[in-house]
N, C-alpha and C positions, 0 to 999 in steps of 0.2 A: 175658440171652441167651434165656430162655424166651419173652419177649415177641416177640422177633424171629422165632422159630420159629412161634409162634402166628399172627403176622401173615402169614407166608409161607403157612401152612396155609390161612388164610382166603382169600388171593388165589388160590392154586392150586386148591384143592378146592371151596370154596364158590362162588367167582365164575368158575371155570374160566379163570383167567389163566395159561395154560401158556406164553405168550410169554416169561415171566420165566425159564423153565427151558431156553431154547434155548442152543445152543453159541455162545460169543462169536465164534468165527471165522465162523460162518454169519451172524450178525447183522452183523458188520463187512463181509462180502462183500455182503450185501443193501443196506446203507447206501451203500457205495461204488458199487454198480451204479446205485442210484437217483440218487445225486449226479451220476454221469457222464452219465446220461440227461438230467437237468435242465440240466447244464452244456452238453451238446451242443445241446439244444433252444434255449437262450438265448444261444448264442455269437454275438456281434455281428459277428465277422469275416465270417461267411457271409451275414449279413443285409445288411450294408453293402456287401460286395464291394469293388470298387475305387473307390467313390465318393470316398474321401479323396484319391485321386490327381487326380480331376477337380476336386475342390474346391480343392486347393492349386494346380493349374494355373490355375484361374480367378482365384484370389487373386494369383498372380504376374502375370497379365495386367493386373489392375486396378492393382497396384503400379507396373507399367511405365507405364501410361497416366497415373497420377497423377504420376510422376516427370517424364514428358514435359511435362505441364501445368505443373508447378512450375517447370521450366526455362524454359518459355515466358513465365512471369509475371515473371521477373527483369528488373529495369530497368537499362538501361545508363546509368551515371552520366555518361559522357562526352557522350552525346546530350543529357541534361538540361542539362549545363553549356553546351554549344554553343547549345541553344535559348534558355537564359536570357541568354547573352551577345548573342544577336541581338535580344532584346527590349529590351536596355538601350541 
């Protein structure tokens, strides 16, 4: 136990580390304040804005165009049968 007290004395008095003697509530408040500031500065919701709505709208338009294209490429079997019968 004496070693712990000696170490604390070295930190506080010789190196002037008085930060270790602060109230835990004040330290908690300071950490939370700094965290909230960093969180607010890096919040992607405000940086991106409504870009995801525009992106999903564009994706839906592309999907609709691709579905239309896919439908247009379907081959009618009856037409093929008829054409083959004409060739025979």
